[in-house]
N, CA, C and O atoms as a GROMACS GRO file, in nm:
protein
  388
    1MET      N    1   0.083  -0.120   0.000
    1MET     CA    2   0.000   0.000   0.000
    1MET      C    3   0.087   0.126   0.000
    1MET      O    4   0.048   0.228  -0.056
    2ALA      N    5   0.204   0.118   0.063
    2ALA     CA    6   0.293   0.235   0.065
    2ALA      C    7   0.340   0.269  -0.077
    2ALA      O    8   0.352   0.386  -0.112
    3LEU      N    9   0.366   0.166  -0.157
    3LEU     CA   10   0.407   0.190  -0.295
    3LEU      C   11   0.295   0.257  -0.374
    3LEU      O   12   0.320   0.346  -0.455
    4ILE      N   13   0.173   0.214  -0.351
    4ILE     CA   14   0.058   0.275  -0.420
    4ILE      C   15   0.042   0.420  -0.377
    4ILE      O   16   0.019   0.508  -0.460
    5ALA      N   17   0.054   0.447  -0.247
    5ALA     CA   18   0.045   0.585  -0.198
    5ALA      C   19   0.155   0.671  -0.258
    5ALA      O   20   0.130   0.786  -0.295
    6LEU      N   21   0.275   0.617  -0.268
    6LEU     CA   22   0.386   0.691  -0.327
    6LEU      C   23   0.360   0.719  -0.476
    6LEU      O   24   0.386   0.830  -0.524
    7ALA      N   25   0.310   0.621  -0.547
    7ALA     CA   26   0.279   0.640  -0.689
    7ALA      C   27   0.170   0.744  -0.709
    7ALA      O   28   0.179   0.827  -0.800
    8GLY      N   29   0.068   0.741  -0.624
    8GLY     CA   30  -0.039   0.841  -0.633
    8GLY      C   31   0.011   0.981  -0.602
    8GLY      O   32  -0.024   1.076  -0.671
    9ALA      N   33   0.094   0.995  -0.500
    9ALA     CA   34   0.149   1.126  -0.464
    9ALA      C   35   0.240   1.176  -0.575
    9ALA      O   36   0.237   1.294  -0.609
   10TRP      N   37   0.322   1.087  -0.630
   10TRP     CA   38   0.411   1.124  -0.739
   10TRP      C   39   0.332   1.176  -0.859
   10TRP      O   40   0.365   1.280  -0.916
   11ALA      N   41   0.228   1.103  -0.898
   11ALA     CA   42   0.146   1.143  -1.013
   11ALA      C   43   0.077   1.276  -0.987
   11ALA      O   44   0.068   1.360  -1.076
   12LEU      N   45   0.029   1.296  -0.866
   12LEU     CA   46  -0.037   1.422  -0.831
   12LEU      C   47   0.060   1.539  -0.839
   12LEU      O   48   0.028   1.641  -0.900
   13VAL      N   49   0.175   1.526  -0.778
   13VAL     CA   50   0.273   1.635  -0.777
   13VAL      C   51   0.324   1.665  -0.917
   13VAL      O   52   0.331   1.782  -0.956
   14THR      N   53   0.361   1.563  -0.994
   14THR     CA   54   0.411   1.589  -1.128
   14THR      C   55   0.303   1.647  -1.218
   14THR      O   56   0.332   1.731  -1.304
   15GLY      N   57   0.179   1.604  -1.201
   15GLY     CA   58   0.069   1.661  -1.280
   15GLY      C   59   0.051   1.809  -1.254
   15GLY      O   60   0.034   1.887  -1.347
   16ILE      N   61   0.054   1.846  -1.128
   16ILE     CA   62   0.038   1.987  -1.093
   16ILE      C   63   0.154   2.069  -1.149
   16ILE      O   64   0.133   2.175  -1.208
   17PHE      N   65   0.276   2.019  -1.131
   17PHE     CA   66   0.392   2.092  -1.180
   17PHE      C   67   0.392   2.106  -1.333
   17PHE      O   68   0.431   2.211  -1.385
   18LYS      N   69   0.349   2.004  -1.403
   18LYS     CA   70   0.346   2.012  -1.550
   18LYS      C   71   0.242   2.113  -1.598
   18LYS      O   72   0.266   2.186  -1.693
   19ILE      N   73   0.128   2.117  -1.533
   19ILE     CA   74   0.025   2.214  -1.571
   19ILE      C   75   0.072   2.356  -1.542
   19ILE      O   76   0.054   2.446  -1.625
   20VAL      N   77   0.132   2.378  -1.425
   20VAL     CA   78   0.186   2.510  -1.391
   20VAL      C   79   0.293   2.551  -1.491
   20VAL      O   80   0.295   2.666  -1.535
   21LEU      N   81   0.382   2.460  -1.526
   21LEU     CA   82   0.488   2.490  -1.622
   21LEU      C   83   0.430   2.523  -1.759
   21LEU      O   84   0.478   2.615  -1.825
   22ALA      N   85   0.329   2.450  -1.802
   22ALA     CA   86   0.266   2.477  -1.931
   22ALA      C   87   0.205   2.617  -1.933
   22ALA      O   88   0.214   2.687  -2.033
   23ILE      N   89   0.144   2.657  -1.822
   23ILE     CA   90   0.086   2.792  -1.814
   23ILE      C   91   0.196   2.897  -1.822
   23ILE      O   92   0.179   2.999  -1.889
   24LYS      N   93   0.307   2.874  -1.753
   24LYS     CA   94   0.418   2.970  -1.755
   24LYS      C   95   0.486   2.975  -1.892
   24LYS      O   96   0.535   3.081  -1.932
   25LEU      N   97   0.490   2.864  -1.963
   25LEU     CA   98   0.552   2.861  -2.095
   25LEU      C   99   0.460   2.907  -2.207
   25LEU      O  100   0.501   2.913  -2.323
   26ARG      N  101   0.338   2.938  -2.174
   26ARG     CA  102   0.238   2.976  -2.273
   26ARG      C  103   0.287   3.086  -2.366
   26ARG      O  104   0.262   3.082  -2.486
   27ARG      N  105   0.356   3.186  -2.311
   27ARG     CA  106   0.404   3.299  -2.391
   27ARG      C  107   0.535   3.269  -2.463
   27ARG      O  108   0.572   3.341  -2.556
   28GLU      N  109   0.604   3.164  -2.421
   28GLU     CA  110   0.736   3.135  -2.476
   28GLU      C  111   0.733   3.037  -2.593
   28GLU      O  112   0.810   3.053  -2.689
   29ILE      N  113   0.647   2.937  -2.588
   29ILE     CA  114   0.646   2.835  -2.693
   29ILE      C  115   0.503   2.810  -2.739
   29ILE      O  116   0.406   2.841  -2.671
   30ARG      N  117   0.496   2.753  -2.859
   30ARG     CA  118   0.367   2.704  -2.907
   30ARG      C  119   0.363   2.554  -2.881
   30ARG      O  120   0.467   2.488  -2.881
   31GLY      N  121   0.245   2.501  -2.858
   31GLY     CA  122   0.233   2.358  -2.831
   31GLY      C  123   0.247   2.324  -2.685
   31GLY      O  124   0.268   2.208  -2.649
   32GLU      N  125   0.235   2.424  -2.599
   32GLU     CA  126   0.244   2.399  -2.455
   32GLU      C  127   0.129   2.313  -2.407
   32GLU      O  128   0.134   2.256  -2.298
   33TRP      N  129   0.026   2.302  -2.488
   33TRP     CA  130  -0.089   2.220  -2.450
   33TRP      C  131  -0.048   2.073  -2.435
   33TRP      O  132  -0.113   1.998  -2.362
   34LEU      N  133   0.058   2.031  -2.503
   34LEU     CA  134   0.104   1.893  -2.488
   34LEU      C  135   0.157   1.869  -2.347
   34LEU      O  136   0.133   1.764  -2.288
   35LEU      N  137   0.228   1.967  -2.293
   35LEU     CA  138   0.278   1.956  -2.157
   35LEU      C  139   0.160   1.959  -2.059
   35LEU      O  140   0.158   1.883  -1.962
   36ALA      N  141   0.063   2.047  -2.084
   36ALA     CA  142  -0.055   2.053  -1.997
   36ALA      C  143  -0.133   1.922  -2.004
   36ALA      O  144  -0.184   1.874  -1.902
   37LEU      N  145  -0.143   1.865  -2.122
   37LEU     CA  146  -0.215   1.738  -2.138
   37LEU      C  147  -0.144   1.626  -2.063
   37LEU      O  148  -0.209   1.539  -2.005
   38SER      N  149  -0.012   1.627  -2.065
   38SER     CA  150   0.061   1.526  -1.988
   38SER      C  151   0.038   1.546  -1.838
   38SER      O  152   0.035   1.449  -1.763
   39GLY      N  153   0.022   1.672  -1.795
   39GLY     CA  154  -0.011   1.700  -1.655
   39GLY      C  155  -0.150   1.649  -1.619
   39GLY      O  156  -0.170   1.594  -1.511
   40VAL      N  157  -0.244   1.667  -1.710
   40VAL     CA  158  -0.379   1.616  -1.686
   40VAL      C  159  -0.378   1.464  -1.678
   40VAL      O  160  -0.448   1.405  -1.596
   41ALA      N  161  -0.298   1.399  -1.764
   41ALA     CA  162  -0.286   1.254  -1.760
   41ALA      C  163  -0.231   1.208  -1.624
   41ALA      O  164  -0.274   1.107  -1.570
   42SER      N  165  -0.135   1.283  -1.571
   42SER     CA  166  -0.081   1.251  -1.439
   42SER      C  167  -0.188   1.266  -1.331
   42SER      O  168  -0.197   1.183  -1.240
   43LEU      N  169  -0.267   1.372  -1.340
   43LEU     CA  170  -0.374   1.393  -1.241
   43LEU      C  171  -0.480   1.284  -1.249
   43LEU      O  172  -0.532   1.240  -1.146
   44VAL      N  173  -0.512   1.241  -1.370
   44VAL     CA  174  -0.610   1.132  -1.386
   44VAL      C  175  -0.555   1.004  -1.322
   44VAL      O  176  -0.628   0.932  -1.253
   45LEU      N  177  -0.428   0.976  -1.345
   45LEU     CA  178  -0.366   0.859  -1.283
   45LEU      C  179  -0.372   0.869  -1.131
   45LEU      O  180  -0.405   0.772  -1.064
   46ALA      N  181  -0.339   0.986  -1.076
   46ALA     CA  182  -0.343   1.004  -0.930
   46ALA      C  183  -0.484   0.982  -0.877
   46ALA      O  184  -0.501   0.918  -0.774
   47PHE      N  185  -0.584   1.035  -0.946
   47PHE     CA  186  -0.723   1.019  -0.904
   47PHE      C  187  -0.763   0.871  -0.904
   47PHE      O  188  -0.826   0.823  -0.810
   48LEU      N  189  -0.726   0.801  -1.011
   48LEU     CA  190  -0.761   0.659  -1.018
   48LEU      C  191  -0.694   0.578  -0.908
   48LEU      O  192  -0.756   0.490  -0.849
   49ILE      N  193  -0.570   0.608  -0.880
   49ILE     CA  194  -0.498   0.536  -0.774
   49ILE      C  195  -0.563   0.562  -0.639
   49ILE      O  196  -0.579   0.471  -0.558
   50MET      N  197  -0.601   0.688  -0.614
   50MET     CA  198  -0.660   0.721  -0.483
   50MET      C  199  -0.802   0.665  -0.467
   50MET      O  200  -0.843   0.634  -0.355
   51GLN      N  201  -0.876   0.654  -0.575
   51GLN     CA  202  -1.013   0.604  -0.568
   51GLN      C  203  -1.018   0.452  -0.551
   51GLN      O  204  -1.108   0.400  -0.484
   52MET      N  205  -0.924   0.382  -0.609
   52MET     CA  206  -0.928   0.235  -0.608
   52MET      C  207  -0.790   0.180  -0.571
   52MET      O  208  -0.723   0.122  -0.656
   53PRO      N  209  -0.746   0.196  -0.447
   53PRO     CA  210  -0.610   0.153  -0.412
   53PRO      C  211  -0.588   0.002  -0.422
   53PRO      O  212  -0.479  -0.041  -0.461
   54ILE      N  213  -0.689  -0.078  -0.387
   54ILE     CA  214  -0.671  -0.224  -0.395
   54ILE      C  215  -0.661  -0.268  -0.541
   54ILE      O  216  -0.574  -0.346  -0.578
   55THR      N  217  -0.751  -0.217  -0.622
   55THR     CA  218  -0.746  -0.248  -0.765
   55THR      C  219  -0.617  -0.194  -0.826
   55THR      O  220  -0.556  -0.260  -0.910
   56ALA      N  221  -0.576  -0.076  -0.784
   56ALA     CA  222  -0.451  -0.017  -0.835
   56ALA      C  223  -0.332  -0.103  -0.796
   56ALA      O  224  -0.235  -0.114  -0.872
   57THR      N  225  -0.338  -0.163  -0.678
   57THR     CA  226  -0.229  -0.250  -0.638
   57THR      C  227  -0.217  -0.368  -0.732
   57THR      O  228  -0.107  -0.406  -0.773
   58LEU      N  229  -0.330  -0.426  -0.767
   58LEU     CA  230  -0.330  -0.541  -0.857
   58LEU      C  231  -0.292  -0.503  -1.000
   58LEU      O  232  -0.235  -0.583  -1.074
   59ALA      N  233  -0.325  -0.381  -1.038
   59ALA     CA  234  -0.304  -0.338  -1.177
   59ALA      C  235  -0.191  -0.237  -1.191
   59ALA      O  236  -0.187  -0.165  -1.291
   60LEU      N  237  -0.102  -0.230  -1.096
   60LEU     CA  238   0.003  -0.128  -1.097
   60LEU      C  239   0.089  -0.137  -1.223
   60LEU      O  240   0.120  -0.034  -1.284
   61VAL      N  241   0.127  -0.253  -1.262
   61VAL     CA  242   0.213  -0.268  -1.379
   61VAL      C  243   0.142  -0.219  -1.504
   61VAL      O  244   0.200  -0.147  -1.585
   62TRP      N  245   0.015  -0.257  -1.521
   62TRP     CA  246  -0.061  -0.213  -1.638
   62TRP      C  247  -0.085  -0.063  -1.636
   62TRP      O  248  -0.069   0.005  -1.738
   63THR      N  249  -0.123  -0.012  -1.521
   63THR     CA  250  -0.152   0.131  -1.511
   63THR      C  251  -0.029   0.214  -1.544
   63THR      O  252  -0.037   0.307  -1.625
   64LEU      N  253   0.083   0.182  -1.483
   64LEU     CA  254   0.205   0.258  -1.509
   64LEU      C  255   0.256   0.235  -1.651
   64LEU      O  256   0.313   0.326  -1.711
   65GLY      N  257   0.238   0.117  -1.704
   65GLY     CA  258   0.280   0.090  -1.842
   65GLY      C  259   0.202   0.173  -1.942
   65GLY      O  260   0.262   0.233  -2.033
   66ILE      N  261   0.072   0.178  -1.928
   66ILE     CA  262  -0.011   0.259  -2.018
   66ILE      C  263   0.021   0.407  -2.002
   66ILE      O  264   0.035   0.480  -2.100
   67TYR      N  265   0.033   0.450  -1.878
   67TYR     CA  266   0.068   0.589  -1.849
   67TYR      C  267   0.203   0.624  -1.913
   67TYR      O  268   0.216   0.729  -1.976
   68ALA      N  269   0.302   0.538  -1.898
   68ALA     CA  270   0.434   0.565  -1.955
   68ALA      C  271   0.429   0.571  -2.107
   68ALA      O  272   0.498   0.652  -2.168
   69PHE      N  273   0.350   0.485  -2.167
   69PHE     CA  274   0.335   0.485  -2.313
   69PHE      C  275   0.274   0.616  -2.362
   69PHE      O  276   0.326   0.678  -2.455
   70ILE      N  277   0.166   0.659  -2.299
   70ILE     CA  278   0.100   0.784  -2.337
   70ILE      C  279   0.191   0.903  -2.309
   70ILE      O  280   0.207   0.992  -2.393
   71MET      N  281   0.251   0.905  -2.191
   71MET     CA  282   0.340   1.014  -2.153
   71MET      C  283   0.459   1.022  -2.248
   71MET      O  284   0.499   1.132  -2.288
   72GLY      N  285   0.515   0.910  -2.284
   72GLY     CA  286   0.628   0.910  -2.377
   72GLY      C  287   0.590   0.972  -2.510
   72GLY      O  288   0.666   1.052  -2.565
   73GLY      N  289   0.476   0.935  -2.563
   73GLY     CA  290   0.429   0.993  -2.689
   73GLY      C  291   0.406   1.143  -2.680
   73GLY      O  292   0.445   1.218  -2.769
   74LEU      N  293   0.342   1.186  -2.572
   74LEU     CA  294   0.318   1.329  -2.554
   74LEU      C  295   0.448   1.407  -2.538
   74LEU      O  296   0.461   1.515  -2.595
   75LEU      N  297   0.542   1.354  -2.464
   75LEU     CA  298   0.667   1.426  -2.442
   75LEU      C  299   0.756   1.423  -2.566
   75LEU      O  300   0.831   1.517  -2.589
   76ILE      N  301   0.748   1.318  -2.647
   76ILE     CA  302   0.820   1.318  -2.775
   76ILE      C  303   0.762   1.425  -2.866
   76ILE      O  304   0.836   1.499  -2.931
   77ALA      N  305   0.629   1.434  -2.872
   77ALA     CA  306   0.565   1.538  -2.954
   77ALA      C  307   0.604   1.677  -2.904
   77ALA      O  308   0.630   1.767  -2.984
   78LEU      N  309   0.607   1.695  -2.773
   78LEU     CA  310   0.647   1.823  -2.716
   78LEU      C  311   0.792   1.854  -2.751
   78LEU      O  312   0.824   1.968  -2.784
   79SER      N  313   0.880   1.756  -2.743
   79SER     CA  314   1.021   1.780  -2.773
   79SER      C  315   1.040   1.821  -2.919
   79SER      O  316   1.127   1.903  -2.949
   80LEU      N  317   0.962   1.766  -3.009
   80LEU     CA  318   0.971   1.805  -3.150
   80LEU      C  319   0.928   1.951  -3.168
   80LEU      O  320   0.987   2.024  -3.246
   81ARG      N  321   0.826   1.990  -3.095
   81ARG     CA  322   0.782   2.131  -3.103
   81ARG      C  323   0.886   2.225  -3.044
   81ARG      O  324   0.912   2.332  -3.100
   82VAL      N  325   0.946   2.187  -2.934
   82VAL     CA  326   1.050   2.269  -2.872
   82VAL      C  327   1.171   2.278  -2.965
   82VAL      O  328   1.232   2.384  -2.977
   83GLN      N  329   1.205   2.168  -3.030
   83GLN     CA  330   1.317   2.168  -3.122
   83GLN      C  331   1.290   2.263  -3.239
   83GLN      O  332   1.378   2.338  -3.279
   84ARG      N  333   1.169   2.260  -3.293
   84ARG     CA  334   1.132   2.353  -3.400
   84ARG      C  335   1.140   2.498  -3.352
   84ARG      O  336   1.187   2.586  -3.424
   85PHE      N  337   1.093   2.522  -3.230
   85PHE     CA  338   1.098   2.656  -3.174
   85PHE      C  339   1.243   2.702  -3.160
   85PHE      O  340   1.276   2.816  -3.194
   86GLU      N  341   1.330   2.614  -3.110
   86GLU     CA  342   1.471   2.649  -3.092
   86GLU      C  343   1.535   2.682  -3.226
   86GLU      O  344   1.612   2.778  -3.235
   87ARG      N  345   1.506   2.605  -3.328
   87ARG     CA  346   1.561   2.633  -3.461
   87ARG      C  347   1.514   2.767  -3.514
   87ARG      O  348   1.588   2.837  -3.583
   88SER      N  349   1.390   2.803  -3.483
   88SER     CA  350   1.335   2.928  -3.537
   88SER      C  351   1.398   3.051  -3.471
   88SER      O  352   1.396   3.159  -3.531
   89ILE      N  353   1.452   3.038  -3.350
   89ILE     CA  354   1.510   3.154  -3.285
   89ILE      C  355   1.662   3.164  -3.303
   89ILE      O  356   1.720   3.268  -3.273
   90LEU      N  357   1.726   3.058  -3.350
   90LEU     CA  358   1.871   3.061  -3.370
   90LEU      C  359   1.904   3.131  -3.501
   90LEU      O  360   1.833   3.116  -3.600
   91ARG      N  361   2.012   3.209  -3.500
   91ARG     CA  362   2.059   3.273  -3.623
   91ARG      C  363   2.129   3.168  -3.708
   91ARG      O  364   2.172   3.065  -3.656
   92PRO      N  365   2.140   3.191  -3.840
   92PRO     CA  366   2.201   3.091  -3.930
   92PRO      C  367   2.343   3.051  -3.888
   92PRO      O  368   2.377   2.933  -3.900
   93GLU      N  369   2.426   3.143  -3.841
   93GLU     CA  370   2.563   3.107  -3.805
   93GLU      C  371   2.567   3.020  -3.679
   93GLU      O  372   2.663   2.947  -3.658
   94GLN      N  373   2.464   3.028  -3.596
   94GLN     CA  374   2.458   2.945  -3.475
   94GLN      C  375   2.411   2.804  -3.508
   94GLN      O  376   2.443   2.710  -3.435
   95ARG      N  377   2.337   2.789  -3.615
   95ARG     CA  378   2.284   2.657  -3.650
   95ARG      C  379   2.395   2.561  -3.688
   95ARG      O  380   2.385   2.442  -3.660
   96ALA      N  381   2.499   2.610  -3.751
   96ALA     CA  382   2.608   2.524  -3.796
   96ALA      C  383   2.692   2.473  -3.678
   96ALA      O  384   2.754   2.368  -3.687
   97ALA      N  385   2.693   2.547  -3.571
   97ALA     CA  386   2.779   2.511  -3.457
   97ALA      C  387   2.722   2.404  -3.373
   97ALA      O  388   2.784   2.364  -3.274
   0.00000   0.00000   0.00000
């Protein structure tokens, strides 16, 4: 049960931080909604773990596996957007370096 509580707390804290970061990055990058969406996914995971701790204990591997798969896709998409943003602000002589 301690592992489940830790996983729920972790998902809750990371979800909140990702949403706050997405709001702060709103003016800096486009596509911040991907970071916010990953935060919402973390909050949904935290809610599910807290609502059904016994079921979550039995399904921990599946829950975290699905979450990691979705999160990985969202963060890869976000990284591609950040990379495009970085390229757009670099001068041509900096791109070669």
